[in-house]
N, C-alpha and C positions, 0 to 999 in steps of 0.2 A: 243435208246436214250440214250446217254452217264448219268452215275451214278454220283449224285452230289460229290465232294468230303470229305463231313461229313460222308456222309452214306457210302462211301466205305469204309472209315477208320473203321466206325464200325461193317462193316461185317466182313473185315481181324479179328477183333479184338475177332467177335464171333466163327469164325473157329478156331484161335488160344487157346482161354479161352474155348473151347468147350472141348478138348481134356483132361482137368483135370477134368471134371464134370464127379460125377460117375455114374454108370446107372442107380443106381434107383432113380437120380434127374431127370432123366426125358431127352430127346434130347432139350428141351426148358432152358436148366440150365445155357448157354451163354449168350442166349438174356436176359434172366432173370436179370444178373449179370450187362448188359449192362443198363437194363433200371433203375436198383437200381442207380449204379453209377452215370447216367444222372439225375436223378430225386434228389440226395443229391447235385449234382453242381449246377443245377437250385433254390434249395433250400437256398446253399448258398451265391448264387449272389442276391437272394431277398432281404434274410437278410441282407447282406453288403449296398445292394442302400436303403433298410428302416431306417440301421443306419448311413447312409451319410445325408439322408434327414431330421434326427432329429437332426443334428447340426445346432445350429442357425447360418445364413449366416450372415456376418457382412452387416449393411444396409450400403448403400452410403451415404455418410454427404454433403448436400447440404449448400450452402450459409444459408437457414434457419433455419436450424438444427444448426449452427455453432452460428447462431445469439441467438436463443432461449436457447442453453447453455450457451451463456455467460452473457445471462439474469438470467436464473438460479441463478448460481455461482454468480453471483452480489448479487443479494437479498438474497443468502444464507451468504455471507460475511457480508453485510448489517444489518443482523439480528442475527448473532453470536456477532458482534461486541456489539449492542445495548445490549442485555444480556448480557456481558460481562462488559459493561460502568454500566448499573445497579446493578451488583454483586461487581462492585468496590465503586458504590457509597453507597450502604448498607454497607459497612465495614467501611468505612473510618465516618459513622454518627454512627454506632455502637458502634466502640471501638477506643480510642485516640488513635493516632499514636506516640509511644514513640521517645522523642528526640534523643535515641544512633543511633536510625536505621535512623532515618530523616536528621540529620548533614551532614553524611559523605556524601548523598545521593544530599543535593542541595550544599554541594563545589564542587564534581564533574561536577552537571550541569551548577550552577552558577557561580562559579570564574572561575574555569577551562574552561568559555564559554568567558569571557572578552577580552582576547585579540583577539580571532575570530573575536568578536562581533566589536569590534574598528576599526580593519583594515578594513571591510567590509561598516563600517559605513565611515570610512574619503575615502576611494573611491568615494564611492554612491555621496558624497558632489561635490567631484571635477568633476566627470562625469557631472554630473546635470549640474555644471557653464559651461562646455565645449560644451554640446550641446544645450544648451538654449540662450547661449550668441551672435551667431549670427543671430541667427531667432528676438532675442529683440533687437538688431544693427540696423537691416533693418528696423524696426520699430521705429528707435531712442525712444526706452524704455530701452535701457540696464541699466539702473539705478534701475530700479525695478526688478532684477536679483537675488535681494534678496527674494525676496516676492515668486518667484516661486520655488527656492530650499529649501527654511526652508516650505514652504507649502508642498509641496513634499513629504517631508523627513518625518513630524510629521503627516501624514495624510496617506500616504500609501506607501513608497518605504521602511521609518525605519521599522515599524511592519513588514511589509510581507517580505523584505529579512533576517531579524533579526529571526525570525521563521524558514525561509528558512535553516539558516547555522544551528538553534538549532536543526531541524529536520536531517541536516547531520551530524554534529557531535553527538547529544546526543541520537536523534531516534536511528538510525542506531548502534550506542553501545548498548542500552539498548535491543534493539531485538536482538542481538548476544548473549549478556548476560544471559537474559533469554532462550534463545531458546539452548545455550551451557548447562544449568542448566536444561532444559527440555531434553535432547539428554542425557545426565549422570545420570538422576533419580535424581538430586539433588533437584529438586520441590518434586517428591515424596518422599524422605526421610523426607523433612519438615511436611507435611502430618501425617507420621506414627509420627513424634516426636510429633503431637497435634498440632502444629501450620498452622494457613490457608496463604497460600500460595499469595493469593488475598492480603491481609492485610497487608503481612508482606514484599511483593515483589514489587504491582502495586501503593497501596496506598501512599507509602513515596515518589517515581516516581512520581505521579500524582501531588500532592501538592507542592513539590518541582519544577516542569516546571509551574505549574500557578501561584505560587508564584512569582517567580523571571523570569521570560521573563516580564512583563512590568518593570524591572528596565532593564533589558537586552537593550529592545524595546529604553528606554529614555538615553540610554550609546550610541545607535548607533546615535541618532538623534543629541544629543549635540556633539560629534566627527562629526558627518557629516554637520551641520550648521558650525562648526568652521574650517573644512577643506573646505565648500564653501565658506565662507568668506575670508580665507585668499588665496586661488586661485582666486578669483573675483577681491579682490583688489590689492594686491600684482604681479600677474600676467596679468590679464586682463586690469588693469586700472580704475576700478569700485569704485566711491567715496564712502566711508566708510559711513560717515553720511546718505547717499541715501540707502544704503545698508538697514542699521537696520533700517530707517524712513520708507521704505516699509516693510520689515519684519514685524515690529509692527503693522503698519496699517492693514493688509490685512489677519493676521494671529489671529485666535480667539481663547477662551478658549475650545469652544468644537472641535474646529480640534486636539489639543493635546489628549483630553480625548478619543472621536474617536480613536484617534490610541492606548491608552492605552488598551481601551476596546476590540477592534480586538487583540490585543497580547494575553490578558486573553484565549478567545477561542482558539486561534492558540496552547498555551501552553498545554490547557489540552486534544486537537486532537492528537497534537504531542506527548504526554505521553500514551494515550488510545491505540492508534493506534500501537505504538512501541512494547506495553506490550502486547497487544492483538497477534501480528505474531509472538512474541518469545513466549507466550506461546502456541503457534499453530504449532511452528516449527516440521516439518520432521528430520527422524533420518538422522545422518552423517554430512559430512563437507556442503555437496552440499544445504542439508535442512537449515542448519545454515545461510549459505550465501545468500540463498533466503529470508528468513525471514527479515535478514537486509534490503537487496535492498527493497522489498516488504514494510517495514516498510517507507522509506525514499519517494517512489513513492505514494503510498496511502497518505502519510504525506503531500505530495507535492499538491495532487488534494484535500485534505481536505481543506489545508489553502486557495488555490485558490477558494474555494467552497464556505469556510466561510465569505470570504473578501468581495465577491458578494454578498452575503445574508444580511451580517451585512451591507456594504456599503451603499444598498439599502433601510434597516430600520432605518439606523442612520439619511441617512438625511430626511427622514418621518419626523423622531421624532424632528430633527433640526429646521424642519418649523413649525410643529405643536406645540412642548412643549416650545424648548428654544428660538428661535424668539421673539413670543408673551410675552415674560414676559420680554424681552428685556435684557436677560441674555448676558455677554461678552463675 
């Protein structure tokens, strides 16, 4: 019967190793060496296999895992944002914000945003005139184009698009500025000097956005109404008297107030989200850029969500509170 290769190799090794054994170690010295060496090999193999089994094997991510991870991250983000907002409100009530800190921020957010808001409002009015004229003309109702343009502007598109422009220009800028201050440890330096970063950096930006966005919304509404009127009468040939007659007839004070109320919540959401992302910015240029992008995206989602919720609530209030009292 042929000898297995491993057993043959071992026997040869015994034969050669036996020559170096001393006589006092007996004839089985070579065999003991082989057994000792084989024991160490097996022990090392078992130890290595045990070590490999102790290393955690990465679990395969299924769509359910990704969905659960996304839900957990969203809940964590919303909870952190709520705590950040509560801390900001407590500092806004506890200590008055100085004018020397507030006025420059209001200038940057309010005055510097007027050109962008006016251009946006002007194009909204003209686009609404172009899009609604053909449909109204097919129904022989083109004289009522003023009511459609102006009602859409003051109630929905004016506040929403003004807030989106503010989120793009101001929200991203605030997140990048605060993120840079976080990365360069300027916020830590404020804490070391005894100033609270939330009161010194977040509260002025929140107040500026909440107080100035209603004015910016009214600017956008006014310019949009004016541009829509000029385009409808001078280009589309709509009579100016009927334009304003139907506008006054179909637009109530509640429609203008609902747009202004929406804009206040939009401004608060933009400031809170932008400051939160700036304070939670990661290190490096990539982290600051990501904070600015997240500030705009999250502000966009917050604006649409608030618009839906407030639109439903204000519609209920109109039929329950405003209409029964016969208010204009």
